[in-house]
N, C-alpha and C positions, 0 to 999 in steps of 0.2 A: 547461392543466389548472387548474381551480378547486380549490385545496387545501381550502378550507372545505367544499365539497361532498364532496370525496374522503374526508374524515374526519367527515362530518356525523353518522353513526350510530356507536354504540358507547360503551362505558364509558370512564371515566378510566383510562388505562394507568398501572400502578404499576411503576416501574423500580428496580432495585438497581444501584448504581454501584461497580464494583471497580476501584480505582486512582484516587487522589485527586490526580493530576497535572493538566496543562493540559486534556487531553481530558475527563476525568471532571468537573473543576470546571466546564467549559463546559456539560455536560449538566445538572448540578445547578443552575446559575444559570438556564439557559433554562427549566427545569421550573417555576421560580417565576413565570414570566411567561405560562405556558400554561394553558389550560382543560382540555386533554385529557391532560396528563402530570403525574404526581406522582413525585417521587424522594425517598423518606424514608430510604434506607439508603445509607451510604457505607462502603466497605471499604478499608483500606490497611494495609500492613505496620506502620505506626505509627498506632495508632488516634487519637492526638491530631491527626495530619495530616488524618485523615478528618473529625474534628470541626471542624478549622479550615476545611476545604473547605466544609462546611455553613454555617459562619458567614459565609464569603465569599459564599455564595449568598444571604445575607440572612436566615438562620435565627437568631432570638434564642438566646443561649446557654442560657437556662433551658428551651428546647424541645429540647435535644440531650442524649442520654444515651449515654455510652460503655459498651458492653455487652461483657462477657467470657464470657458463657455463653448457651446457648439460652433458659434461663428468664428471664434479664435481658432478652433481646431480645423475647421474647413479652410480658413485662410492659410494656416500652416501647411496643411496637406497640399494645397494647390501650389505652394511655393517649394514643395519638395523637402520640407523640413522634418525633423524628428520631433515627436510630440510627447511631452510629459504632462500628465494630468492626474487628478485626484479621484475621478469617478468614471465609470463605464458610460454613463449617460452622455457625457461630453463628447465621446467619439463614436457612439454606436452607429451613426449614420455614415461614417466614412467607409470607403470601399475596400475594407480588408476581408480576408477569407475565413480566418479562424482565430478564435480567442484561446489563448493559453491561460487557464485559470490556475494560478499558483500562489494565491494569497495565503493559503493555509488556514483561513478563518472559515469555519463551517457555514455560517449564515451568509457571509459575503460571497462565498463560493456558489451557494444556491442562487443568490440574487443575480450575480453576474452571469452564471450559466443559463438561467432561464431567460434573462433579457437578451443575451446574445442569440439564443436559439429562436426566440420570437422575432428577432431582427434579421433572421435568415443567415446567421453565421454558424459555422461549425464550432464545436467546443472540444478542446483537449484539456482534460482535467488532471491536474497534479494535486489538487486539494482532496486527498483521499478521504478526509473526514466527511466532506459533503457527499461524496459518492457512496459512502457506507450507509447513509441514511436514505438517499433518494436517487441513487444511480440508476436503478431500473426505470423510474419515472422519467428522468432526463433523457435516457436512451430512447424511450418511446416517444417523448415529445420531439426529439430531434427528427425521428423518422416522419412524424406528422408534419414537420416543417420542411421536409425535403433536405434535411441536414444530417450530420453525424455527430455523435457524442462518444469520445474515446478516451481511455487511459493513455498515458504517454510512456514510451520507452525512456529509460533513465530512472524510472521508479520501478520497484520490484513487481507490482501486479502485472504491468504490461510485459515485462521481461519474462516473468514466470508463465504467463499465458502463451507467449511465443514459444518458450522451450517445451511446455506441455503439449501444445498442439503440434509442434514439430515431432515429438515422440509418438503422439497418436497417429500422425500421418504415416509414420514408418511402421505402424502396427505393433509397437511395444505394448506389453501389458503394464499398466501404470499401478504401482504399489502405493507410492506416496509422492507428494510434491510439496515444495515450500521454499523457505529462505532461512538463512542464518540471521540471528539477531544483529542489530545495527553495530554493536561493539563486541569485539572478541574478548575472551577471557585469556589473558596472557600470563603464563606461569613463570615466575622467577624461582627456579629450584634452589639456588644458593641461599635466598632470603626467605623461602617458604611463603611467598606472597603471590597473589593473583591481582593483576591490574585490569580494570574495566572502565572505559570512558574516562581515563586519567586518574581514577581513584584506586588506591592500593588497599587490598584486603589481606589480612593474615590467613594463611591456608595450611596450617600444620597438618602433616599426614597425607597431603595430596600426592606425594611421591608414591605412596602405597596404593593409590587408586589410579595411577597414570595408565597402567596396562590393564586390559580386561582379560582375566583368566577364562579359558574356554569353559563354557557351561555356567559361568557366573556373571555374564555380561550385564544383565539387567540389574542384578544385585549391586554390582560395583558402581554402575551409573547412578543408581538411586542414592548410594552413599556419597557420591560426588556432589549431587544436588543438595543434600543435607549439609555437607561440609561447607559449601559455598552459598548457604541460604541467605547470607547478608547481602549478596549481590542480587539485584533484581534479575529474574530469569525469564520474564515475559513482560512485554510493555504494551501499552495501548496501541501505538503505531503498528507494532508487529501484527496484532490481531485485526486491526483496521484494514491493513493491506490484504490480509488473508480472507476477510469476509468479502472484499471486492472480488477476489479471485473465485471464491465459492459461488457468488452470484453470476459470474461470467462463464464458469466452466461446469458447474454441477458437482465438483468435488466437495467433500465435507470434512470437518474436523473429526478426529477420533474421540476427543473429549472437548467439552465446551471451553475449558481453560487451556487446552493443548498439553502435550507431554513436556515440551520445552526442555529437553534434556541437555546436559552439558556433555558435548561429544567432541572428540578429535575428528577431523575431516574424514579420515579413513574408516571411522567407526559407523558413519551414518547409515550405509546400506545394511549393516548387520542389525542395528537396533530398529531402524524404520522399515521393518518387514512384519509379516504376520506373526502372531504369537506361536503358531505351529512351526514356524521357521526360525524361532529363537528371538524374534523381535517383540515389539510391544503393541502392535496394531491389531485391532479387532476386525478389520476389513480392508478391502482394497480401495484405491483412489481416495486416499486420505490426505488432508492438508496438515502441514506441521511446520513448526519453527524449532531450530536448535541453536544452542549457544556454542560457538566455536572455541574450543579449548586448544591452545597452542603455546609453544615456546616462543620467545622473542625473535628467534632466527627462522621460524617457520612461516610460510606464506599465510596471509590473512584470507579469510573467506569474504571479508569486506561487505557484509550484507548481501551477498550474492544469492542466486536462486538455484534450485536443483530439482531433478526428478529421480526417483528410484524405480527401476524397471526390472522385470523378471528376465533372467538369463535363460534363454531357450536352447542355445547350442553350446554345450560345454567346451567344445574345441575352439570355437570362435571367441568366446569370452575368456578362455584361458589365454589365448593369444593377446587379447586386449589387456588382461591383467599384466602380462609380461611387458607390455608397452607402457605401463604405469597407470592404467585406468583403475578406478576405485570399485572393487568388488567386495561383497560380504565375505565373511570367513568361510561360509559354506559354498560360496561360488554360485548361489542360487539367485542373487540379486546384485545390481550394480547401480552406482550413482553417476548420473550425467549432470554436470553443473556448469554454471556461468558465474564465476566468482567476482562479479563487478556490477555496479550500477553507477552511471556517470551523470545522473541528474539531468540538468538542462542541456548538457553538451551532446547528448544523443537523442533527446526528445524530438529534434527536427525530423528524424526518420518517420515518426508517427504523423507529424504535421503534413509532410509530403504525401504520405500514403492516403490520408483522408482526402486532401484537396485534389491531388492529381489522379489517384487511382480509385477513389471512392471506397476505400477499405479502412476499417478501424483496427485498433490493436486490442479490442475487447474480444469477448467470447460469444458463442451462439446462445448462451442462456441469459445474456445480459439484460433482456427486457422483462425478466420474471424474477421478482424478489424471492429468494429461497432461504436466506439466512440474515439475521440481524446481529450487529455488535451491540451487546447489552452490558449491564453493570451489576455487580454484586457488592454489597457492603463488606468491608474488612474490619470495621470498627463501629461502635455505636454512633449513630447520627441523630441528633436531637431535632425535634420540630422547631421551626423558626430559623434554622440555618439556611443559607443560600449556597448552592453548589457552584464552584468557580473552577474554570479551566485554567491551568497554570503550566508554565515552562515550555521548553522546546518540544517536549514529548506530549503536550496537550493532555496531561493527566488531570484527574479530579481527586483531590485528597480524600482518602477513606473508601475509594471505589476501585475494584479490579475489573478488568474486561473479560467477557466470555462471548462465545458465539453460539447462538441458538437458532432453531428454525424460525423463519420470519412470521410475524403476526401483526395484525392491525393494532393501532393504539387503543388501549382500553384499560379499565381499572385493574384487570386481572393479568394483563400481559406485560412483559418486560419492555421498558422504554429503551429505544435506541440511544446508545451512549452519548452521541453528540447532539442530542436534543436536551441533555441535562444541564449544560453550562447556563448559569443564571436562573435555574429552577429553584423555587422555594420549597423547602421540606415542610410538609403539612402534618406529618405524624412521625413519631419516633420510629427509627429504623434499626433493627437489631443486626449484629454481626452475622455474616453469611446469608443475609436476606437479599434476594434479587429486587431491583428497584422497578416498581410499577407506577402507573398513573395514580393509584390510590395513595402513593407515598409523596408525590410531588405535584406542584402546580407549575406547568411549563410556561415560559415566557412566550409571547407571540413573536413570530419570526417568519421570514420567508421559508426557512428550512422546515419549520413545523407545518406551514401551509402546504408546501409541496408534498410532505409526507402524508398529510391527510388526503391529498389528491391521489397519491400512489395507493393508499389503502382502499380508496373508493374504486379506483380504476381496476385493480387486480382482484378485489374481493378475496383477500388472502385466505387460504385454507390453513388453519393453525396447527393441523396435524403435521408430524415430522415428515421430511422427505424420505425417499426410499432408503438412503443410507442413514441409519439411526445414529444419533449422537448420544453417547452414554455419559451421564454425569456422575462425578464422584461425590456430589453433594446430596444431602437428604432432600 
């Protein structure tokens, strides 16, 4: 594709950035280098942080105005100034085209996305937590308002949807698709350690599990996972991103908790194939996450995305293997991958596509909820506790994530993970127990209100989708 031709026609797109963190700052910086994109508005809970993000993007301080009211914002806009503010409501009447929602706060994401759509603005969502709970509703609301709601390039869901739909357009049979975990497992053979996210773990005996003997691949990979059990091998953000892909594409996980194997890059198509082909999968078109195991001098997968496809022509794929492409040991499957995600630096591609071409980076299934990200207890949780979301990875202590077929909120159904922060535990919860509305009292929020609307709108069928998800839990 020639991107210059793809965006040849059309006006300059005007974007508003909500969330002055890494993603939002990337969009602000990239807009300064582009002819087709302008980003004059930054929103953050701390308006000074929003102003700082604009300065880091190269805006002189005398061209930035911190606005605390709609009238201030309107005056600043008319003067051609850049605007830093604390709330979407302050700037929602300004003539921008698309909101980039990158606050990372589930309820704020829901509130801002709904307000923007009702104000006639498009929405590009980087707050995957919001999308995992009410993405289908917001997609439908956007259509009703004559707008679009889209994931953004730079985050793995949009990049994976792009790679997956590219492969389907070419007619490839899709075996699996997914991403590597955010942080590689880096093996120091001399010291028998594995470093992940800056933390060093002892890994004695990993050298004996480095190669996969023919016929024992699954056995050795399982032994690796046990040896490295001290390192988290699946995270809430990983599954959050994958549930958004599931709802956009119709692909499904093989297990609710995913296999999440520790694999070297070249091993992926061997293990992520059907069991009859020597892999671990029970069916085709499965979503998966793997942990990239590598030496320090080997290339990182960097949280990239991949598809595993069936090799139909042995001659052609043999030629591609000789050129360095990654095939399974049998030669029956191959991995095609994109080993990068550039956050806000590449998100503008999605913004231009929405406003200029009327095209989203989402999938054809995005208006129908098919799966939910839910939670299972990993330890006893006593009644009277309050569940709290913590850390960069938005985890909740004592809970692990899973993906299950979507269901409306009820006392017997699993609660979407990101409705749980701030919830009061109203009865004791045992280890290995899924969290339902019978266990918790949810706080009132925009996210909860929109989820209730989504449940009413779609009248969800709680039976499993066509691709059955098999659980290893009782």
